[in-house]
C-alpha positions, 0 to 999 in steps of 0.5 A: 630850573629844568623840567625834572627839578620842576616836577620834583618840586611840584611833587613835594608841594602836592604831597604837603597839600595832600593832593593825591590826584595831582601827585599821581599825575606828577609821579607818572611824568617823573616815571616817564622821564626816568624811563627816557633817561635810562633808555637813552644817554642822559646827555642826549636828553633835551627839551624837545625829547621831554616835550615829546614824552609829555605829548605822548603821555597826554595822547595816552591819557586822552585815548584812555579817557575816550575809552572810559567815556564810551564805557560810561565810566565817568569817574575814570574819565574825569581822573584821566582828564585831570591828569591831562590838565596837569601834564599840559601845564608843563608843555609850552603854550600851544598855538591857536588853530588860526596861527597854525593855519597861517604858518601852514599857508606860508609853507604851502606858498613857499614850497609851491604845493597845489595838491594833496600829493605834496602833503608829506612835504608840508607835514615834514616841515610843519612837524619840525617847525611846530614841534611842541607848539601844535599837535600833529593831528591838528596840523594834518587836518589843517593841511588837508583842508588847505590842499583840497 
């Protein structure tokens, strides 16, 4: 079962269970996937593109939640964070910080990088290898720590 079929099944379950908040999050995912399909040739859409789309949705929700939190709108903050949790369930398991650090150390040793000037090269390797398994923000922070 692909992601779109899974989302459709979960939408039906949420409708039957009358879970309005979950239904809104699922419809947002479905909407983004449909936009992706219309923007690109449906044959070109693969798991990696779907994962990137879900990650973008999570990033948007987290940014909105942060804004709501800063404006003391706890109700909207909770709603956005709930949507982040729902969307996260469709992503592959994320690597822990320790696992990402270990992988990045291997890249640094393999490429023989000694200073921050080589960060771009390591970042390029890491984003290809760890796509969908770790956030780029985390990867960047760890690389900076390791190269200082």
